[in-house]
N, C-alpha and C positions, 0 to 999 in steps of 0.2 A: 511519601512525597505529598506536600500540601497544595491545595488549589490556590493559585494566585488570587489575591483579593482584587475585586473590581469596585471602584466608587460608585459605579452605576449598575447595581444589581437590583432587579425588580423587588426582591425580598426586603430590601432596605426600606421600602415604603411602610412595611409593618411597624416601623419604629416611629412613625409620625405621632400616634397617640402619646407615646412616652415623651416625645419632644414637646407636644403641646401642653403637657402637664406642667412644664416648667414656667409657662406664661398663660395660665388658663383664661384669664380675662381677655387677653389679646387674642388667643386662639379662638375663643367663643366669638369674639367680634368679627374675626376673619371668616369664620364659617357662616355667620349670619349674613355678611356681605356677599359671600360666594352664593348662598341660597337666593338672596334677593337679586343678584345680577343674572344668575342662570335660570332661575325658576319663576321669579315673581315679576320681573320687568318683561313687558310684553311688546316692546317696540321692534325687536329683531327676533326672528324665529330662532329656536334653540339650535337648529342645524347651522345657521349662519354664525352664531356665537361660537360653536365649536370649530368652524373653519378659521374664524379669527384667532381663536385660541391656539390652533395648530401653527398658524403663521407666527404668532408672537413667541411661541415656544421654540421655533427654529431661530428667531432673532436672538432670544435670550440663551439658546443652546441648552435647554433642559430636556434630557432624554426621557425623564419621567413624564413630563407634560406632553411630550410628543407622543408617547406610547398611550397615555390615557385619552388624550383628545382625539387622536386618530381612531381609536376603537369606539369612542362615543359617536364620532362623526359617521363611521361605517354603520353603526347600529341605527342611526337616523336616516340611512339611505344614501349617504354621500358616497361618491366614487373616488377612486384613486386619481382618475384624470382631473377631477375638480381640485383635489388636493394639490396636484402638480402644478396646475394653472395658477392656483393661489400662491403657491411657493414662488413661482416665477414672478408674479407681481410683487411679492414681498422682496425677492432679491433685487428687482429693478428699483423699487422704492428705496431700499437700503443703499444700493450703489449710487443712486441718484443723489441721495443726501450726502454721501461721501464726496461726490463730485461738486455739489454746490457748496459744501463746507471748504472745498479747496480754495474758494475765494478768500477765506480768512488767511490761508497760508500765503497766497499771492500778496495780499495787502501787507502782512507782516514782513514779507520779503522786501517788498518795495519801500517800506518804511526805513529799512536799513537797521544797522546795529543799535541796540539800546540796552539799558540796564535790565536784565530779566526780572520779572516780578511773578514768576510762577510759584504757586503754592502747592504743586502736586509732587 
């Protein structure tokens, strides 16, 4: 009996170098920017950058990023209580944006029927 394949296996990350070989210039640029943002830019402490990365990873839904950035944050002395508070702020900000974008639905509804011009 074979093990069911999961799209989100940590071992999948080992394939990133293979993927990057398909676009080496872009990959090199990405890695250079990552180094600059995380290691050379000094306006935010690295711990803060990792906490931000955890929040963004939850918004984008990337389990790889969640795993990597939580572990880096913990290594920098971050606590799970801090992560949870930041995630609650993230959730409130995201839900607040959904609510405020509800104004667009209200205005479209109030305009009444029209010829749809959706390109999606």
